[in-house]
Each structure stands twice: as C-alpha cells, then as structure tokens.
C-alpha positions, -999 to 999 in steps of 0.1 A, spaced: 104 54 -194 88 47 -159 88 82 -148 65 84 -119 63 61 -91 29 60 -83 24 37 -57 47 30 -27 38 28 9 55 51 41 55 46 79 24 62 84 10 29 75 32 -8 64 61 11 52 93 18 72 105 49 54 96 81 61 79 105 33 117 125 33 135 90 29 112 82 1 119 112 -21 155 111 -13 154 76 -25 130 79 -56 148 107 -67 182 93 -65 166 66 -88 160 90 -116 119 92 -111 107 125 -116 71 117 -99 59 101 -70 21 87 -48 26 81 -10 -3 56 -11 -3 43 22 -31 20 33 -66 31 50 -52 69 56 -37 98 42 -21 111 66 15 111 55 6 140 22 16 167 40 51 153 47 56 134 14 44 171 -2 68 190 15 94 162 8 87 160 -27 91 194 -35 121 198 -13 140 178 -40 117 183 -71 94 153 -74 59 162 -84 34 149 -65 -2 134 -67 -21 125 -31 -28 89 -33 -42 60 -9 -44 24 -9 -81 14 0 -100 -25 -3 -132 -33 -14 -153 -67 -16 -175 -79 -49 -210 -99 -43 -186 -132 -38 -164 -119 -15 -132 -115 -39 -114 -86 -22 -97 -57 -46 -73 -32 -41 -84 3 -49 -59 32 -48 -79 62 -49 -58 91 -61 -62 129 -64 -95 131 -37 -106 151 -5 -102 126 22 -129 157 42 -153 137 23 -180 122 43 -175 87 29 -140 86 31 -132 105 58 -154 79 78 -138 49 61 -99 62 75 -114 70 111 -129 31 109 -94 19 95 -77 40 124 -96 31 155 -94 -7 146 -60 -9 142 -50 10 173 -78 -17 193 -59 -42 178 -24 -39 181 -27 -27 215 -42 -64 217 -16 -80 195 15 -64 216 -1 -73 251 -9 -111 238 27 -114 225 39 -97 256 20 -122 279 28 -152 259 63 -143 265 69 -144 226 84 -110 228 98 -88 252 115 -55 263 88 -37 253 55 -20 267 20 -10 245 32 31 251 64 24 237 45 20 201 24 49 210 52 72 215 74 61 184 52 72 161 23 103 151 -7 95 161 -29 98 126 -5 65 117 -23 34 104 -8 10 128 0 -26 119 24 -48 128 53 -30 109 56 -4 131 60 -32 162 82 -46 155 101 -10 140 96 -6 180 114 -35 190 144 -30 168 149 1 188 143 -11 224 148 -44 226 178 -57 203 159 -72 173 174 -69 139 162 -72 108 170 -112 103 146 -121 126 115 -107 105 101 -139 96 102 -158 125 86 -121 144 66 -121 116 54 -163 125 45 -148 163 26 -117 153 6 -137 132 0 -164 155 -9 -141 183 -51 -144 181 -68 -117 195 -98 -114 199 -111 -78 185 -139 -59 172 -144 -74 133 -136 -44 111 -165 -49 79 -149 -44 45 -168 -19 25 -184 -31 -11 -161 -21 -42 -191 -5 -54 -191 14 -23 -155 18 -24 -154 32 -53 -188 51 -49 -166 65 -19 -136 77 -41 -159 96 -66 -178 117 -41 -146 127 -25 -136 137 -62 -109 113 -65 -100 86 -95 -105 53 -82 -75 25 -96 -72 -11 -93 -42 -18 -81 -21 -48 -89 -40 -70 -110 -29 -100 -107 -55 -126 -122 -80 -95 -118 -86 -81 -153 -117 -104 -159 -135 -79 -135 -122 -45 -152 -159 -41 -173 -173 -46 -135 -155 -24 -122 -155 4 -149 -195 1 -146 -192 11 -111 -163 42 -120 -135 26 -119 -113 47 -141 -78 32 -135 -59 2 -132 -22 -5 -125 0 -11 -158 34 -22 -140 39 -35 -104 64 -59 -89 32 -88 -89 18 -85 -120 28 -109 -148 29 -96 -187 -4 -113 -187 -14 -88 -162 2 -64 -178 -10 -63 -216 -48 -70 -211 -51 -40 -183 -35 -14 -206 -51 -26 -240 -86 -25 -215 -72 13 -200 -69 24 -237 -99 12 -251 -123 27 -225 -104 66 -216 -91 50 -186 -59 66 -169 -30 37 -159 -12 39 -132 21 15 -117 48 15 -89 76 -9 -71 46 -9 -39 67 -35 -14 98 -44 -36 129 -26 -40 148 -1 -26 119 21 -20 101 -6 2 105 -25 36 145 -34 48 142 -63 26 179 -65 15 181 -72 54 149 -89 54 150 -113 22 126 -126 12 95 -149 28 102 -181 39 91 -207 9 73 -183 -6 89 -193 -41 79 -228 -34 39 -224 -24 34 -200 -52 52 -224 -74 35 -257 -59 -3 -239 -72 8 -236 -106 12 -200 -105 42 -180 -119 62 -173 -86 64 -130 -83 98 -115 -80 114 -120 -44 103 -85 -20 139 -81 -22 146 -75 -59 157 -42 -71 129 -30 -95 120 -1 -112 87 2 -122 59 33 -129 45 50 -156 58 69 -183 55 114 -175 24 114 -202 9 92 -184 12 105 -154 5 142 -168 -27 126 -180 -33 117 -143 -20 145 -125 -44 168 -153 -76 145 -153 -74 148 -187 -106 123 -189 -122 141 -164 
C-alpha cells in the first residue's frame, strides 16, 4: 500500500504547486502522509505542515540535496527530520539560495538582452514569490505565463532558450557526499539516497558515511534498482522512502507540457530502460509501517 509520498517539490523550488495545492491533491489521491523535499531549501516547511494538518495528512520535514564522491559521481540525498538551523545545513541552504538569486537574475537579463524572452523584468520574478524560495527556471516561466502571455505548450521551447543563455556567474561548489551526509546527521536528520537508478552499488560506501535511508519506489527506478535497494535496507536496518517527484498529478504542469521532446529516443539509444514520461500518472510511495518507522525513528 502506497501510504506516504515522501518525495515532492513545490513552488518553493522547482515545482509549481503551492504546499496547499500539493496537500489537497495528495489527500484526494488517497495518500495518508507527505514530505515536501524541495531542492536546497526547507522554506515551504511551515506552509506544508499547516496545509497537511488542515486536510488530515501526516507530515515529516524533508529537503533534497546533492553530494559528489571522489570520482565526481553525483548523488541526490534527501534529508528527513532535520534541524534547518544547524550550522552545516543552514550554511548549505544559504549558499544555494544566494547563488540562485545571482544566477537567475543573470539568466533573465541575458535572455531579455538577446530577445529570446520579452514582457517581463527581473523585479517581476522577485515580486511573484516569497523571498526565501530557491529560484530556478520554473519561477521565470511562471512569470512569463502570468505577465507575457506564455502558456504551458511553450515550456520545452523556453527550456531550450533558458539553457542556451550562458551567463558568467560564481561557480557553486557542491559538497562531497560524505560532507552532505555528515551535515544531515549533525542536524539530527536521516540521510536518504534518492532515486538510485544504477546507484545501488554505492549503498555500502554511502552507508559507511552515515546514510540510513534509501528510496525504493520512484518513477525513475526500475524493478532491479528497487529490489536491490530494498534488500540492502532490510539487511542493514535502514529506513525506506518513495515518492512521485516530478511525475504525475503532484508534479509540474506535465499534462499540458507533455514529456520532454526526444527524451525516450535518447535514453533508448544509450541502451537504457526508458523512464516513465513526466505526464504519466503514477502512485509512488511507501507503506504506513515504513512511514511510521521513519517518523518515529525506530532505528535511531
């Protein structure tokens, strides 16, 4: 039974739904618990906790981070049940917030200067959202839709233009996976490996660093990934997680946008199993027992 959806994004990072909208949709779909795991920020925590309580959903604090190993392999690491004021985590959030402000301002001004977007100014983006969001491409597109007559059918053309706007901004140094996990643990949280597609072989190394949870149900992992992740978790007394991320009804405006053009062909050409299209309906998560194990921290 998929009781808890523990991997979701809102307009506080690269989602488009408000915390209130997420909770209403999750409740309507039959979920009993939720976690907002926005990228690089927990700014939506108060809003999601209030919205979850209003519709009768259980809730646990979350945030999606990144970390690299010594070979440059990137891991998405979700922090659960952590203290956002702890020094390491607080510094991490501040760095990413400040870098996003600088980068998105430069992107908007570059695209306006090149004539690839029009009808807005940078201040429109700042005025449209709370000051503590982690700004990204989604926020710019939202404002273009609100003020410049864009609609969701033009999203993938916009994304191409967004990535084509090269700007010279300070490089953000990503932490090592070991440092990221340590910061989460030092903040009293549980570090979880998100969507471990072709990454289950790293679980022993990450476990030694302090990883204590792994995602076992996600649109971008296959049956092999899920089976290996679950087996490792059960054998090592780890928590398990799962959620829909950017796919389905709880994601961005995937129904109007459609899937990314050419994605399936590119993935197939690499000999990979094609992930579910972003506009596929999914119901991913973990059981009530697994949610309560994490919520109640039965493994410490």
